[in-house]
C-alpha positions as CSV (number, residue, x, y, z in Angstrom):
1,M,61.6,16.4,-2.2
2,S,58.5,18.1,-3.7
3,T,55.1,17.5,-2.3
4,T,52.0,17.8,-4.4
5,K,48.4,18.1,-3.2
6,S,46.2,15.2,-4.2
7,Q,43.3,16.2,-6.3
8,S,40.1,14.3,-5.9
9,V,38.2,13.6,-9.1
10,G,34.4,14.1,-9.1
11,P,32.1,16.1,-6.7
12,K,32.9,16.4,-3.1
13,P,30.9,14.2,-0.8
14,D,29.1,17.1,0.8
15,S,28.1,18.6,-2.6
16,Q,26.3,15.5,-3.7
17,P,22.5,15.7,-3.6
18,E,21.0,13.7,-0.8
19,E,18.4,11.1,-1.5
20,P,15.0,12.0,0.0
21,D,14.3,10.0,3.1
22,G,11.4,7.7,3.1
23,I,8.3,8.2,5.3
24,D,9.1,7.0,8.8
25,R,6.6,4.8,10.7
26,D,5.3,7.6,12.9
27,E,4.6,9.8,9.9
28,L,3.0,6.9,8.1
29,F,0.6,6.2,11.0
30,H,-0.1,9.9,11.5
31,I,-1.1,10.2,7.8
32,L,-3.3,7.1,7.8
33,R,-4.9,7.5,11.3
34,N,-7.4,10.1,10.0
35,R,-10.3,8.7,8.0
36,R,-10.8,11.9,6.0
37,R,-7.1,11.8,4.9
38,R,-7.5,8.1,4.0
39,F,-10.5,8.9,1.9
40,A,-8.6,11.8,0.2
41,L,-5.6,9.6,-0.5
42,H,-7.8,6.8,-1.8
43,H,-9.5,9.1,-4.3
44,L,-6.2,10.6,-5.4
45,K,-4.7,7.1,-5.9
46,H,-7.7,5.8,-7.7
47,R,-7.9,8.9,-10.1
48,E,-4.1,8.8,-10.8
49,G,-3.8,12.4,-11.6
50,A,-4.3,16.0,-10.3
51,V,-7.6,16.6,-8.6
52,D,-9.2,19.9,-7.8
53,V,-9.5,20.5,-4.0
54,G,-13.2,21.2,-4.5
55,N,-13.9,17.9,-6.3
56,L,-11.8,16.1,-3.8
57,A,-13.9,17.6,-1.0
58,T,-17.1,16.6,-2.7
59,Q,-16.0,13.0,-3.1
60,V,-14.8,12.7,0.5
61,A,-18.0,14.3,1.8
62,A,-20.0,11.7,-0.3
63,W,-18.1,8.8,1.3
64,E,-18.3,10.3,4.8
65,N,-22.1,10.8,4.6
66,E,-22.7,7.6,2.6
67,V,-24.4,9.4,-0.3
68,S,-23.7,9.8,-4.0
69,V,-21.7,12.8,-5.2
70,E,-24.8,14.4,-6.5
71,E,-26.5,14.2,-3.1
72,V,-23.8,16.0,-1.2
73,T,-25.1,19.2,0.4
74,S,-23.2,22.5,0.3
75,K,-22.8,22.3,4.1
76,Q,-21.3,18.8,3.9
77,R,-19.0,19.8,1.1
78,R,-17.9,23.1,2.8
79,R,-17.1,21.3,6.1
80,V,-14.8,18.8,4.3
81,Y,-13.4,21.5,2.0
82,N,-12.3,23.7,4.9
83,A,-10.7,20.7,6.8
84,L,-8.8,19.6,3.6
85,Q,-7.7,23.1,2.7
86,Q,-6.6,24.2,6.2
87,T,-5.3,20.9,7.7
88,H,-5.1,17.7,5.8
89,V,-3.7,18.8,2.4
90,P,-1.0,21.0,4.0
91,E,0.0,18.0,6.3
92,L,0.2,15.7,3.3
93,E,2.2,18.3,1.3
94,E,4.6,18.7,4.3
95,T,5.4,15.0,4.4
96,G,5.9,15.0,0.6
97,V,3.0,12.7,-0.2
98,V,1.2,15.3,-2.4
99,E,2.1,18.4,-4.4
100,V,-0.3,21.3,-4.6
101,E,-0.3,23.8,-7.5
102,R,-3.1,26.4,-7.3
103,R,-6.1,24.3,-6.4
104,E,-4.8,21.0,-7.9
105,V,-3.7,18.2,-5.6
106,E,-1.6,15.4,-7.0
107,L,0.2,12.5,-5.4
108,T,4.0,12.3,-5.6
109,D,6.1,9.2,-6.0
110,R,6.6,9.2,-2.2
111,A,2.9,8.2,-1.9
112,D,3.9,4.7,-3.1
113,E,5.3,4.2,0.4
114,L,1.7,4.2,1.7
115,D,1.1,0.9,-0.1
116,I,1.9,-1.0,3.1
117,Y,-0.6,-3.7,3.7
118,L,-1.4,-4.1,7.4
119,E,-2.8,-7.6,7.6
120,V,-6.1,-7.6,9.4
121,V,-7.5,-11.1,9.9
122,P,-11.3,-11.2,10.3
123,G,-13.0,-13.9,12.4
124,A,-11.4,-17.3,12.4
125,D,-9.2,-16.7,9.3
126,I,-5.4,-17.2,9.6
127,P,-2.9,-14.6,8.4
128,W,-1.2,-15.1,5.0
129,S,2.2,-15.4,6.7
130,E,0.9,-18.4,8.8
131,Y,-0.8,-19.9,5.7
132,Y,2.5,-19.8,3.7
133,L,4.4,-21.3,6.6
134,A,1.9,-24.2,6.9
135,L,1.9,-24.7,3.1
136,G,5.7,-24.9,3.1
137,G,5.7,-27.3,6.1
138,V,3.2,-29.6,4.5
139,S,5.1,-29.6,1.1
140,L,8.4,-30.4,2.9
141,A,6.8,-33.2,5.0
142,V,5.3,-34.8,1.9
143,L,8.6,-34.5,0.0
144,V,10.5,-36.2,2.9
145,A,7.8,-38.9,3.1
146,V,8.2,-39.6,-0.7
147,A,12.0,-39.7,-0.4
148,L,11.8,-42.2,2.5
149,G,9.2,-44.3,0.8
150,V,6.6,-43.9,3.6
151,T,3.2,-45.4,2.6
152,P,1.2,-44.2,0.8
153,F,3.5,-41.4,-0.3
154,G,6.2,-43.8,-1.5
155,A,4.1,-44.4,-4.7
156,L,4.4,-40.7,-5.6
157,S,7.3,-39.2,-7.5
158,G,9.4,-36.4,-6.2
159,V,8.9,-34.5,-9.4
160,G,5.1,-34.8,-9.0
161,V,5.2,-33.5,-5.4
162,G,7.5,-30.7,-6.5
163,I,5.1,-29.7,-9.3
164,F,2.1,-29.8,-6.9
165,A,4.0,-27.6,-4.3
166,V,5.0,-25.0,-7.0
167,V,1.4,-24.8,-8.3
168,A,0.0,-24.6,-4.8
169,F,2.4,-21.7,-4.0
170,L,1.6,-19.9,-7.3
171,V,-2.2,-20.1,-6.8
172,S,-1.8,-19.0,-3.2
173,A,0.4,-16.1,-4.2
174,A,-2.1,-15.0,-6.9
175,A,-4.9,-15.1,-4.4
176,N,-2.8,-13.2,-1.8
177,Y,-1.9,-10.5,-4.4
178,Y,-5.6,-10.0,-5.5
179,Y,-6.7,-9.8,-1.8
180,Q,-3.9,-7.4,-1.0
181,H,-4.5,-5.2,-4.0
182,E,-8.2,-4.9,-3.3
183,S,-7.4,-3.9,0.3
184,L,-5.0,-1.0,-0.5
185,L,-5.9,2.6,-0.9
186,G,-6.9,3.3,-4.5
187,G,-7.3,-0.4,-5.4
188,H,-11.0,-0.1,-5.9
189,E,-13.5,2.6,-6.6
190,R,-14.7,2.8,-3.0
191,P,-12.4,2.9,0.1
192,P,-11.8,-0.5,1.7
193,E,-13.6,0.5,4.9
194,L,-16.8,1.3,3.0
195,R,-16.9,-2.0,1.3
196,G,-17.3,-3.9,4.6
197,E,-13.7,-5.4,4.4
């Protein structure tokens, strides 16, 4: 009785390239906790391309000092430039959010993971999640009332209520998308925290 070794077809499991891990929550909060890094990331996302570290420092200094780019002093620019060059850009590069070639800084695809919207609810507003839950509950209640013929809903058609509910959800989703997009880094010319949001 002869034995033959089984041959596996294709690459061995340990020779396959590993997919890059995503940014874990601790890294994400570490990246975003610093205002200067948020400003730098906002400018990079808004520009959508490689940016010279000097130009990046000038824009960040302008936002930090609430002046125009032309009004930034050499001292303000140098302070930001040194911090970016020595600390912030290397940390962003280490986490894989940016790539640096010579003096050019550019976001990587991994930076898309920063587009996590942390819902901050000002004043007496309600969170979008609660709003959608309430809208779904009201729509269901009206639909049940129509099906049971409860006055005055018995006069409505189920199709009419369904169309109303779909339109209400579409309009709400469009408003939610617009609000969320405006609140993300790079979604507007100025960072969200400088627009009073």
